[in-house]
FINUFI-884837 format. One record per atom (N, C-alpha, C): chain; x, y, z; atom name; residue in three letters; residue number from 0. Coordinates in steps of 0.05 Angstrom, whole numbers. Example, Ala and Ser with C-alpha at 12.3 -4.5 7.8 and 13.67 -1.06 7.14 Angstrom:
+--------+--------+--------+--------+-------+---------+-----+
: cadena :     c1 :     c2 :     c3 : atomo : residuo : num :
+--------+--------+--------+--------+-------+---------+-----+
:      A :    264 :   -114 :    156 :     N :     ALA :   0 :
:      A :    246 :    -90 :    156 :    CA :     ALA :   0 :
:      A :    264 :    -66 :    156 :     C :     ALA :   0 :
:      A :    257 :    -45 :    142 :     N :     SER :   1 :
:      A :    273 :    -21 :    143 :    CA :     SER :   1 :
:      A :    258 :      1 :    157 :     C :     SER :   1 :
+--------+--------+--------+--------+-------+---------+-----+
END
This chain:
+--------+--------+--------+--------+-------+---------+-----+
: cadena :     c1 :     c2 :     c3 : atomo : residuo : num :
+--------+--------+--------+--------+-------+---------+-----+
:      A :  -1023 :   -110 :    116 :     N :     UNK :   0 :
:      A :  -1006 :   -115 :     93 :    CA :     UNK :   0 :
:      A :  -1022 :   -112 :     68 :     C :     UNK :   0 :
:      A :  -1012 :    -96 :     49 :     N :     UNK :   1 :
:      A :  -1027 :    -91 :     24 :    CA :     UNK :   1 :
:      A :  -1031 :   -117 :      8 :     C :     UNK :   1 :
:      A :  -1054 :   -118 :     -6 :     N :     UNK :   2 :
:      A :  -1060 :   -142 :    -22 :    CA :     UNK :   2 :
:      A :  -1047 :   -141 :    -50 :     C :     UNK :   2 :
:      A :  -1037 :   -117 :    -57 :     N :     UNK :   3 :
:      A :  -1023 :   -114 :    -83 :    CA :     UNK :   3 :
:      A :   -998 :    -98 :    -80 :     C :     UNK :   3 :
:      A :   -981 :   -101 :   -100 :     N :     UNK :   4 :
:      A :   -957 :    -83 :   -102 :    CA :     UNK :   4 :
:      A :   -958 :    -68 :   -128 :     C :     UNK :   4 :
:      A :   -939 :    -50 :   -131 :     N :     UNK :   5 :
:      A :   -939 :    -32 :   -155 :    CA :     UNK :   5 :
:      A :   -936 :    -48 :   -181 :     C :     UNK :   5 :
:      A :   -921 :    -70 :   -180 :     N :     UNK :   6 :
:      A :   -917 :    -87 :   -204 :    CA :     UNK :   6 :
:      A :   -944 :    -98 :   -213 :     C :     UNK :   6 :
:      A :   -960 :   -108 :   -194 :     N :     UNK :   7 :
:      A :   -987 :   -118 :   -201 :    CA :     UNK :   7 :
:      A :  -1004 :    -96 :   -212 :     C :     UNK :   7 :
:      A :  -1004 :    -73 :   -199 :     N :     UNK :   8 :
:      A :  -1020 :    -51 :   -207 :    CA :     UNK :   8 :
:      A :  -1013 :    -42 :   -236 :     C :     UNK :   8 :
:      A :   -987 :    -40 :   -241 :     N :     UNK :   9 :
:      A :   -978 :    -30 :   -268 :    CA :     UNK :   9 :
:      A :   -981 :    -52 :   -289 :     C :     UNK :   9 :
:      A :   -972 :    -76 :   -283 :     N :     UNK :  10 :
:      A :   -970 :    -97 :   -303 :    CA :     UNK :  10 :
:      A :   -996 :   -113 :   -308 :     C :     UNK :  10 :
:      A :  -1009 :   -121 :   -286 :     N :     UNK :  11 :
:      A :  -1033 :   -138 :   -289 :    CA :     UNK :  11 :
:      A :  -1058 :   -121 :   -291 :     C :     UNK :  11 :
:      A :  -1062 :   -102 :   -273 :     N :     UNK :  12 :
:      A :  -1087 :    -86 :   -272 :    CA :     UNK :  12 :
:      A :  -1086 :    -64 :   -293 :     C :     UNK :  12 :
:      A :  -1062 :    -54 :   -299 :     N :     UNK :  13 :
:      A :  -1057 :    -33 :   -318 :    CA :     UNK :  13 :
:      A :  -1073 :     -8 :   -311 :     C :     UNK :  13 :
:      A :  -1070 :      0 :   -285 :     N :     UNK :  14 :
:      A :  -1084 :     23 :   -275 :    CA :     UNK :  14 :
:      A :  -1072 :     49 :   -285 :     C :     UNK :  14 :
:      A :  -1085 :     71 :   -277 :     N :     UNK :  15 :
:      A :  -1075 :     98 :   -283 :    CA :     UNK :  15 :
:      A :  -1047 :    100 :   -271 :     C :     UNK :  15 :
:      A :  -1027 :    109 :   -287 :     N :     UNK :  16 :
:      A :  -1000 :    110 :   -277 :    CA :     UNK :  16 :
:      A :   -997 :    128 :   -252 :     C :     UNK :  16 :
:      A :   -983 :    116 :   -232 :     N :     UNK :  17 :
:      A :   -976 :    131 :   -207 :    CA :     UNK :  17 :
:      A :   -946 :    129 :   -205 :     C :     UNK :  17 :
:      A :   -933 :    151 :   -211 :     N :     UNK :  18 :
:      A :   -903 :    151 :   -212 :    CA :     UNK :  18 :
:      A :   -890 :    151 :   -185 :     C :     UNK :  18 :
:      A :   -902 :    162 :   -165 :     N :     UNK :  19 :
:      A :   -890 :    164 :   -138 :    CA :     UNK :  19 :
:      A :   -895 :    138 :   -123 :     C :     UNK :  19 :
:      A :   -873 :    123 :   -117 :     N :     UNK :  20 :
:      A :   -875 :     97 :   -103 :    CA :     UNK :  20 :
:      A :   -886 :    101 :    -75 :     C :     UNK :  20 :
:      A :   -878 :    122 :    -61 :     N :     UNK :  21 :
:      A :   -887 :    127 :    -34 :    CA :     UNK :  21 :
:      A :   -917 :    131 :    -34 :     C :     UNK :  21 :
:      A :   -927 :    148 :    -53 :     N :     UNK :  22 :
:      A :   -955 :    153 :    -55 :    CA :     UNK :  22 :
:      A :   -970 :    127 :    -61 :     C :     UNK :  22 :
:      A :   -959 :    111 :    -79 :     N :     UNK :  23 :
:      A :   -973 :     86 :    -86 :    CA :     UNK :  23 :
:      A :   -974 :     68 :    -61 :     C :     UNK :  23 :
:      A :   -952 :     66 :    -46 :     N :     UNK :  24 :
:      A :   -951 :     48 :    -22 :    CA :     UNK :  24 :
:      A :   -973 :     57 :     -2 :     C :     UNK :  24 :
:      A :   -975 :     83 :      2 :     N :     UNK :  25 :
:      A :   -996 :     93 :     21 :    CA :     UNK :  25 :
:      A :  -1024 :     87 :     11 :     C :     UNK :  25 :
:      A :  -1029 :     91 :    -15 :     N :     UNK :  26 :
:      A :  -1055 :     86 :    -26 :    CA :     UNK :  26 :
:      A :  -1062 :     56 :    -25 :     C :     UNK :  26 :
:      A :  -1042 :     40 :    -31 :     N :     UNK :  27 :
:      A :  -1046 :     11 :    -31 :    CA :     UNK :  27 :
:      A :  -1052 :      1 :     -2 :     C :     UNK :  27 :
:      A :  -1039 :     12 :     17 :     N :     UNK :  28 :
:      A :  -1044 :      5 :     45 :    CA :     UNK :  28 :
:      A :  -1072 :     13 :     53 :     C :     UNK :  28 :
:      A :  -1080 :     38 :     46 :     N :     UNK :  29 :
:      A :  -1107 :     48 :     53 :    CA :     UNK :  29 :
:      A :  -1128 :     31 :     38 :     C :     UNK :  29 :
:      A :  -1123 :     25 :     13 :     N :     UNK :  30 :
:      A :  -1143 :      9 :     -3 :    CA :     UNK :  30 :
:      A :  -1146 :    -19 :     10 :     C :     UNK :  30 :
:      A :  -1124 :    -31 :     18 :     N :     UNK :  31 :
:      A :  -1126 :    -57 :     31 :    CA :     UNK :  31 :
:      A :  -1141 :    -56 :     57 :     C :     UNK :  31 :
:      A :  -1137 :    -34 :     72 :     N :     UNK :  32 :
:      A :  -1153 :    -30 :     97 :    CA :     UNK :  32 :
:      A :  -1183 :    -28 :     91 :     C :     UNK :  32 :
:      A :  -1190 :    -14 :     69 :     N :     UNK :  33 :
:      A :  -1218 :    -11 :     62 :    CA :     UNK :  33 :
:      A :  -1229 :    -38 :     53 :     C :     UNK :  33 :
:      A :  -1214 :    -54 :     38 :     N :     UNK :  34 :
:      A :  -1223 :    -80 :     30 :    CA :     UNK :  34 :
:      A :  -1228 :    -97 :     55 :     C :     UNK :  34 :
:      A :  -1211 :    -95 :     75 :     N :     UNK :  35 :
:      A :  -1215 :   -110 :    100 :    CA :     UNK :  35 :
:      A :  -1241 :   -101 :    114 :     C :     UNK :  35 :
:      A :  -1246 :    -75 :    114 :     N :     UNK :  36 :
:      A :  -1271 :    -65 :    126 :    CA :     UNK :  36 :
:      A :  -1296 :    -75 :    112 :     C :     UNK :  36 :
:      A :  -1295 :    -73 :     85 :     N :     UNK :  37 :
:      A :  -1318 :    -82 :     69 :    CA :     UNK :  37 :
:      A :  -1324 :   -112 :     72 :     C :     UNK :  37 :
:      A :  -1303 :   -127 :     75 :     N :     UNK :  38 :
:      A :  -1306 :   -156 :     78 :    CA :     UNK :  38 :
:      A :  -1308 :   -166 :    107 :     C :     UNK :  38 :
:      A :  -1311 :   -147 :    125 :     N :     UNK :  39 :
:      A :  -1314 :   -153 :    153 :    CA :     UNK :  39 :
:      A :  -1289 :   -168 :    164 :     C :     UNK :  39 :
:      A :  -1266 :   -162 :    154 :     N :     UNK :  40 :
:      A :  -1240 :   -172 :    163 :    CA :     UNK :  40 :
:      A :  -1237 :   -203 :    160 :     C :     UNK :  40 :
:      A :  -1251 :   -215 :    141 :     N :     UNK :  41 :
:      A :  -1249 :   -243 :    137 :    CA :     UNK :  41 :
:      A :  -1221 :   -251 :    127 :     C :     UNK :  41 :
:      A :  -1208 :   -234 :    112 :     N :     UNK :  42 :
:      A :  -1182 :   -239 :    101 :    CA :     UNK :  42 :
:      A :  -1159 :   -232 :    120 :     C :     UNK :  42 :
:      A :  -1165 :   -215 :    139 :     N :     UNK :  43 :
:      A :  -1145 :   -205 :    157 :    CA :     UNK :  43 :
:      A :  -1133 :   -227 :    175 :     C :     UNK :  43 :
:      A :  -1106 :   -229 :    175 :     N :     UNK :  44 :
:      A :  -1093 :   -248 :    193 :    CA :     UNK :  44 :
:      A :  -1093 :   -276 :    183 :     C :     UNK :  44 :
:      A :  -1103 :   -281 :    158 :     N :     UNK :  45 :
:      A :  -1104 :   -308 :    147 :    CA :     UNK :  45 :
:      A :  -1085 :   -309 :    123 :     C :     UNK :  45 :
:      A :  -1072 :   -331 :    119 :     N :     UNK :  46 :
:      A :  -1054 :   -334 :     96 :    CA :     UNK :  46 :
:      A :  -1070 :   -331 :     70 :     C :     UNK :  46 :
:      A :  -1064 :   -310 :     55 :     N :     UNK :  47 :
:      A :  -1080 :   -302 :     32 :    CA :     UNK :  47 :
:      A :  -1080 :   -324 :     11 :     C :     UNK :  47 :
:      A :  -1058 :   -339 :      8 :     N :     UNK :  48 :
:      A :  -1056 :   -360 :    -12 :    CA :     UNK :  48 :
:      A :  -1074 :   -383 :     -7 :     C :     UNK :  48 :
:      A :  -1085 :   -386 :     17 :     N :     UNK :  49 :
:      A :  -1103 :   -409 :     23 :    CA :     UNK :  49 :
:      A :  -1131 :   -405 :     10 :     C :     UNK :  49 :
:      A :  -1137 :   -381 :      2 :     N :     UNK :  50 :
:      A :  -1163 :   -376 :    -11 :    CA :     UNK :  50 :
:      A :  -1163 :   -385 :    -40 :     C :     UNK :  50 :
:      A :  -1186 :   -391 :    -50 :     N :     UNK :  51 :
:      A :  -1189 :   -400 :    -78 :    CA :     UNK :  51 :
:      A :  -1178 :   -378 :    -97 :     C :     UNK :  51 :
:      A :  -1169 :   -387 :   -120 :     N :     UNK :  52 :
:      A :  -1156 :   -368 :   -139 :    CA :     UNK :  52 :
:      A :  -1175 :   -346 :   -147 :     C :     UNK :  52 :
:      A :  -1201 :   -352 :   -150 :     N :     UNK :  53 :
:      A :  -1221 :   -331 :   -157 :    CA :     UNK :  53 :
:      A :  -1221 :   -309 :   -135 :     C :     UNK :  53 :
:      A :  -1221 :   -317 :   -110 :     N :     UNK :  54 :
:      A :  -1221 :   -298 :    -88 :    CA :     UNK :  54 :
:      A :  -1196 :   -281 :    -89 :     C :     UNK :  54 :
:      A :  -1173 :   -294 :    -92 :     N :     UNK :  55 :
:      A :  -1147 :   -279 :    -93 :    CA :     UNK :  55 :
:      A :  -1147 :   -259 :   -116 :     C :     UNK :  55 :
:      A :  -1155 :   -268 :   -140 :     N :     UNK :  56 :
:      A :  -1155 :   -251 :   -163 :    CA :     UNK :  56 :
:      A :  -1174 :   -227 :   -159 :     C :     UNK :  56 :
:      A :  -1198 :   -232 :   -150 :     N :     UNK :  57 :
:      A :  -1217 :   -210 :   -147 :    CA :     UNK :  57 :
:      A :  -1210 :   -191 :   -124 :     C :     UNK :  57 :
:      A :  -1198 :   -201 :   -103 :     N :     UNK :  58 :
:      A :  -1189 :   -183 :    -82 :    CA :     UNK :  58 :
:      A :  -1167 :   -165 :    -92 :     C :     UNK :  58 :
:      A :  -1149 :   -176 :   -108 :     N :     UNK :  59 :
:      A :  -1128 :   -159 :   -119 :    CA :     UNK :  59 :
:      A :  -1139 :   -138 :   -138 :     C :     UNK :  59 :
:      A :  -1158 :   -147 :   -155 :     N :     UNK :  60 :
:      A :  -1171 :   -128 :   -174 :    CA :     UNK :  60 :
:      A :  -1186 :   -106 :   -159 :     C :     UNK :  60 :
:      A :  -1200 :   -114 :   -138 :     N :     UNK :  61 :
:      A :  -1215 :    -94 :   -121 :    CA :     UNK :  61 :
:      A :  -1196 :    -75 :   -108 :     C :     UNK :  61 :
:      A :  -1173 :    -85 :    -98 :     N :     UNK :  62 :
:      A :  -1154 :    -67 :    -85 :    CA :     UNK :  62 :
:      A :  -1142 :    -48 :   -105 :     C :     UNK :  62 :
:      A :  -1135 :    -58 :   -128 :     N :     UNK :  63 :
:      A :  -1123 :    -41 :   -149 :    CA :     UNK :  63 :
:      A :  -1144 :    -20 :   -159 :     C :     UNK :  63 :
:      A :  -1169 :    -28 :   -161 :     N :     UNK :  64 :
:      A :  -1190 :     -9 :   -169 :    CA :     UNK :  64 :
:      A :  -1193 :     13 :   -148 :     C :     UNK :  64 :
:      A :  -1191 :      5 :   -123 :     N :     UNK :  65 :
:      A :  -1194 :     25 :   -101 :    CA :     UNK :  65 :
:      A :  -1170 :     44 :   -101 :     C :     UNK :  65 :
:      A :  -1146 :     34 :   -106 :     N :     UNK :  66 :
:      A :  -1122 :     51 :   -108 :    CA :     UNK :  66 :
:      A :  -1126 :     71 :   -130 :     C :     UNK :  66 :
:      A :  -1135 :     62 :   -153 :     N :     UNK :  67 :
:      A :  -1139 :     80 :   -176 :    CA :     UNK :  67 :
:      A :  -1160 :    100 :   -170 :     C :     UNK :  67 :
:      A :  -1182 :     92 :   -158 :     N :     UNK :  68 :
:      A :  -1204 :    109 :   -150 :    CA :     UNK :  68 :
:      A :  -1194 :    131 :   -131 :     C :     UNK :  68 :
:      A :  -1180 :    124 :   -111 :     N :     UNK :  69 :
:      A :  -1170 :    143 :    -92 :    CA :     UNK :  69 :
:      A :  -1150 :    162 :   -105 :     C :     UNK :  69 :
:      A :  -1133 :    152 :   -122 :     N :     UNK :  70 :
:      A :  -1113 :    169 :   -136 :    CA :     UNK :  70 :
:      A :  -1128 :    189 :   -154 :     C :     UNK :  70 :
:      A :  -1148 :    181 :   -168 :     N :     UNK :  71 :
:      A :  -1163 :    199 :   -186 :    CA :     UNK :  71 :
:      A :  -1180 :    219 :   -170 :     C :     UNK :  71 :
:      A :  -1187 :    212 :   -146 :     N :     UNK :  72 :
:      A :  -1203 :    229 :   -129 :    CA :     UNK :  72 :
:      A :  -1186 :    248 :   -112 :     C :     UNK :  72 :
:      A :  -1160 :    247 :   -115 :     N :     UNK :  73 :
:      A :  -1143 :    266 :   -101 :    CA :     UNK :  73 :
:      A :  -1126 :    253 :    -79 :     C :     UNK :  73 :
:      A :  -1123 :    227 :    -80 :     N :     UNK :  74 :
:      A :  -1105 :    214 :    -61 :    CA :     UNK :  74 :
:      A :  -1119 :    207 :    -35 :     C :     UNK :  74 :
:      A :  -1105 :    208 :    -13 :     N :     UNK :  75 :
:      A :  -1115 :    200 :     13 :    CA :     UNK :  75 :
:      A :  -1138 :    218 :     23 :     C :     UNK :  75 :
:      A :  -1140 :    242 :     13 :     N :     UNK :  76 :
:      A :  -1162 :    260 :     22 :    CA :     UNK :  76 :
:      A :  -1189 :    249 :     13 :     C :     UNK :  76 :
:      A :  -1188 :    231 :     -7 :     N :     UNK :  77 :
:      A :  -1214 :    219 :    -16 :    CA :     UNK :  77 :
:      A :  -1225 :    201 :      6 :     C :     UNK :  77 :
:      A :  -1208 :    190 :     23 :     N :     UNK :  78 :
:      A :  -1216 :    173 :     45 :    CA :     UNK :  78 :
:      A :  -1221 :    189 :     70 :     C :     UNK :  78 :
:      A :  -1201 :    206 :     76 :     N :     UNK :  79 :
:      A :  -1202 :    220 :    102 :    CA :     UNK :  79 :
:      A :  -1217 :    247 :    100 :     C :     UNK :  79 :
:      A :  -1222 :    256 :     76 :     N :     UNK :  80 :
:      A :  -1236 :    281 :     72 :    CA :     UNK :  80 :
:      A :  -1215 :    304 :     71 :     C :     UNK :  80 :
:      A :  -1221 :    323 :     57 :     N :     UNK :  81 :
:      A :  -1204 :    346 :     54 :    CA :     UNK :  81 :
:      A :  -1217 :    371 :     66 :     C :     UNK :  81 :
:      A :  -1204 :    393 :     64 :     N :     UNK :  82 :
:      A :  -1215 :    417 :     74 :    CA :     UNK :  82 :
:      A :  -1237 :    426 :     54 :     C :     UNK :  82 :
:      A :  -1259 :    437 :     65 :     N :     UNK :  83 :
:      A :  -1280 :    446 :     47 :    CA :     UNK :  83 :
:      A :  -1271 :    468 :     29 :     C :     UNK :  83 :
:      A :  -1282 :    468 :      4 :     N :     UNK :  84 :
:      A :  -1275 :    489 :    -14 :    CA :     UNK :  84 :
:      A :  -1298 :    509 :    -15 :     C :     UNK :  84 :
:      A :  -1291 :    534 :    -18 :     N :     UNK :  85 :
:      A :  -1312 :    555 :    -20 :    CA :     UNK :  85 :
:      A :  -1304 :    576 :    -40 :     C :     UNK :  85 :
:      A :  -1324 :    588 :    -52 :     N :     UNK :  86 :
:      A :  -1319 :    609 :    -72 :    CA :     UNK :  86 :
:      A :  -1339 :    632 :    -65 :     C :     UNK :  86 :
:      A :  -1329 :    656 :    -66 :     N :     UNK :  87 :
:      A :  -1346 :    679 :    -61 :    CA :     UNK :  87 :
:      A :  -1340 :    700 :    -83 :     C :     UNK :  87 :
:      A :  -1361 :    707 :    -98 :     N :     UNK :  88 :
:      A :  -1359 :    727 :   -118 :    CA :     UNK :  88 :
:      A :  -1382 :    747 :   -114 :     C :     UNK :  88 :
:      A :  -1375 :    770 :   -105 :     N :     UNK :  89 :
:      A :  -1396 :    790 :    -98 :    CA :     UNK :  89 :
:      A :  -1415 :    779 :    -77 :     C :     UNK :  89 :
:      A :  -1441 :    778 :    -83 :     N :     UNK :  90 :
:      A :  -1461 :    767 :    -65 :    CA :     UNK :  90 :
:      A :  -1465 :    737 :    -68 :     C :     UNK :  90 :
:      A :  -1452 :    725 :    -88 :     N :     UNK :  91 :
:      A :  -1454 :    696 :    -93 :    CA :     UNK :  91 :
:      A :  -1434 :    681 :    -76 :     C :     UNK :  91 :
:      A :  -1444 :    661 :    -61 :     N :     UNK :  92 :
:      A :  -1427 :    646 :    -43 :    CA :     UNK :  92 :
:      A :  -1432 :    616 :    -48 :     C :     UNK :  92 :
:      A :  -1411 :    601 :    -54 :     N :     UNK :  93 :
:      A :  -1414 :    572 :    -58 :    CA :     UNK :  93 :
:      A :  -1395 :    557 :    -40 :     C :     UNK :  93 :
:      A :  -1405 :    537 :    -27 :     N :     UNK :  94 :
:      A :  -1388 :    521 :     -9 :    CA :     UNK :  94 :
:      A :  -1393 :    492 :    -14 :     C :     UNK :  94 :
:      A :  -1372 :    476 :    -17 :     N :     UNK :  95 :
:      A :  -1374 :    447 :    -21 :    CA :     UNK :  95 :
:      A :  -1358 :    434 :      1 :     C :     UNK :  95 :
:      A :  -1372 :    419 :     18 :     N :     UNK :  96 :
:      A :  -1359 :    406 :     40 :    CA :     UNK :  96 :
:      A :  -1350 :    378 :     33 :     C :     UNK :  96 :
:      A :  -1357 :    369 :      8 :     N :     UNK :  97 :
:      A :  -1348 :    342 :      0 :    CA :     UNK :  97 :
:      A :  -1367 :    320 :     10 :     C :     UNK :  97 :
:      A :  -1388 :    327 :     24 :     N :     UNK :  98 :
:      A :  -1407 :    307 :     34 :    CA :     UNK :  98 :
:      A :  -1420 :    293 :     11 :     C :     UNK :  98 :
:      A :  -1425 :    267 :     15 :     N :     UNK :  99 :
:      A :  -1438 :    251 :     -6 :    CA :     UNK :  99 :
:      A :  -1418 :    237 :    -24 :     C :     UNK :  99 :
:      A :  -1392 :    244 :    -21 :     N :     UNK : 100 :
:      A :  -1372 :    231 :    -38 :    CA :     UNK : 100 :
:      A :  -1368 :    202 :    -28 :     C :     UNK : 100 :
:      A :  -1368 :    184 :    -46 :     N :     UNK : 101 :
:      A :  -1364 :    156 :    -38 :    CA :     UNK : 101 :
:      A :  -1335 :    150 :    -32 :     C :     UNK : 101 :
:      A :  -1330 :    136 :    -10 :     N :     UNK : 102 :
:      A :  -1303 :    128 :     -3 :    CA :     UNK : 102 :
:      A :  -1295 :    103 :    -18 :     C :     UNK : 102 :
:      A :  -1314 :     85 :    -22 :     N :     UNK : 103 :
:      A :  -1308 :     59 :    -36 :    CA :     UNK : 103 :
:      A :  -1318 :     62 :    -65 :     C :     UNK : 103 :
:      A :  -1300 :     54 :    -83 :     N :     UNK : 104 :
:      A :  -1308 :     54 :   -111 :    CA :     UNK : 104 :
:      A :  -1330 :     33 :   -116 :     C :     UNK : 104 :
:      A :  -1350 :     40 :   -131 :     N :     UNK : 105 :
:      A :  -1371 :     20 :   -136 :    CA :     UNK : 105 :
:      A :  -1361 :     -6 :   -150 :     C :     UNK : 105 :
:      A :  -1340 :     -4 :   -166 :     N :     UNK : 106 :
:      A :  -1329 :    -27 :   -179 :    CA :     UNK : 106 :
:      A :  -1317 :    -47 :   -159 :     C :     UNK : 106 :
:      A :  -1308 :    -37 :   -136 :     N :     UNK : 107 :
:      A :  -1297 :    -54 :   -115 :    CA :     UNK : 107 :
:      A :  -1318 :    -74 :   -106 :     C :     UNK : 107 :
:      A :  -1342 :    -65 :   -102 :     N :     UNK : 108 :
:      A :  -1364 :    -83 :    -94 :    CA :     UNK : 108 :
:      A :  -1370 :   -103 :   -116 :     C :     UNK : 108 :
:      A :  -1369 :    -95 :   -140 :     N :     UNK : 109 :
:      A :  -1373 :   -113 :   -163 :    CA :     UNK : 109 :
:      A :  -1352 :   -135 :   -164 :     C :     UNK : 109 :
:      A :  -1327 :   -128 :   -159 :     N :     UNK : 110 :
:      A :  -1306 :   -148 :   -159 :    CA :     UNK : 110 :
:      A :  -1309 :   -167 :   -135 :     C :     UNK : 110 :
:      A :  -1318 :   -157 :   -112 :     N :     UNK : 111 :
:      A :  -1320 :   -174 :    -88 :    CA :     UNK : 111 :
:      A :  -1345 :   -191 :    -87 :     C :     UNK : 111 :
:      A :  -1366 :   -183 :   -101 :     N :     UNK : 112 :
:      A :  -1392 :   -196 :   -100 :    CA :     UNK : 112 :
:      A :  -1390 :   -226 :   -105 :     C :     UNK : 112 :
:      A :  -1377 :   -236 :   -126 :     N :     UNK : 113 :
:      A :  -1376 :   -265 :   -132 :    CA :     UNK : 113 :
:      A :  -1358 :   -281 :   -113 :     C :     UNK : 113 :
:      A :  -1344 :   -268 :    -96 :     N :     UNK : 114 :
:      A :  -1325 :   -282 :    -78 :    CA :     UNK : 114 :
:      A :  -1339 :   -293 :    -53 :     C :     UNK : 114 :
:      A :  -1362 :   -282 :    -46 :     N :     UNK : 115 :
:      A :  -1376 :   -290 :    -21 :    CA :     UNK : 115 :
:      A :  -1366 :   -275 :      3 :     C :     UNK : 115 :
:      A :  -1346 :   -258 :     -1 :     N :     UNK : 116 :
:      A :  -1334 :   -243 :     22 :    CA :     UNK : 116 :
:      A :  -1352 :   -221 :     33 :     C :     UNK : 116 :
:      A :  -1373 :   -214 :     18 :     N :     UNK : 117 :
:      A :  -1392 :   -193 :     27 :    CA :     UNK : 117 :
:      A :  -1415 :   -205 :     43 :     C :     UNK : 117 :
:      A :  -1416 :   -231 :     46 :     N :     UNK : 118 :
:      A :  -1438 :   -244 :     60 :    CA :     UNK : 118 :
:      A :  -1439 :   -236 :     89 :     C :     UNK : 118 :
:      A :  -1462 :   -227 :     99 :     N :     UNK : 119 :
:      A :  -1464 :   -218 :    126 :    CA :     UNK : 119 :
:      A :  -1483 :   -236 :    143 :     C :     UNK : 119 :
:      A :  -1492 :   -258 :    131 :     N :     UNK : 120 :
:      A :  -1511 :   -276 :    145 :    CA :     UNK : 120 :
:      A :  -1497 :   -294 :    165 :     C :     UNK : 120 :
:      A :  -1512 :   -311 :    177 :     N :     UNK : 121 :
:      A :  -1502 :   -329 :    198 :    CA :     UNK : 121 :
:      A :  -1498 :   -357 :    185 :     C :     UNK : 121 :
:      A :  -1475 :   -368 :    190 :     N :     UNK : 122 :
:      A :  -1470 :   -395 :    179 :    CA :     UNK : 122 :
:      A :  -1481 :   -416 :    199 :     C :     UNK : 122 :
:      A :  -1491 :   -437 :    189 :     N :     UNK : 123 :
:      A :  -1502 :   -459 :    205 :    CA :     UNK : 123 :
:      A :  -1487 :   -485 :    198 :     C :     UNK : 123 :
:      A :  -1477 :   -498 :    218 :     N :     UNK : 124 :
:      A :  -1463 :   -523 :    213 :    CA :     UNK : 124 :
:      A :  -1480 :   -547 :    223 :     C :     UNK : 124 :
:      A :  -1478 :   -568 :    209 :     N :     UNK : 125 :
:      A :  -1492 :   -593 :    218 :    CA :     UNK : 125 :
:      A :  -1475 :   -606 :    240 :     C :     UNK : 125 :
:      A :  -1487 :   -612 :    262 :     N :     UNK : 126 :
:      A :  -1472 :   -625 :    284 :    CA :     UNK : 126 :
:      A :  -1472 :   -655 :    282 :     C :     UNK : 126 :
+--------+--------+--------+--------+-------+---------+-----+
END
């Protein structure tokens, strides 16, 4: 389930306009999946409203930032990869396979860092 809807993206986040609702829904779903992957699925299957307001706000901002990033990078192909582009002019040949392109927007990590959701250590409880 996506962490944001188009109303949040347009009204609160004020992201780059995405006029196609279907495209937005797909990007929002993919962005939410990526947020789950980055946070090691801590949010998955848990009532989102039970988390502190800071966590909710930053997860929504991170999701919206990822939607915008994917949209500006060409949509879903930014995550799944597209076909390689090549140019040939006479003896000059250039090929770009898209390798090295980041899937996750760097700002997503910045939004998630203060939430503690990126922590990969081991928790210890006092018995």
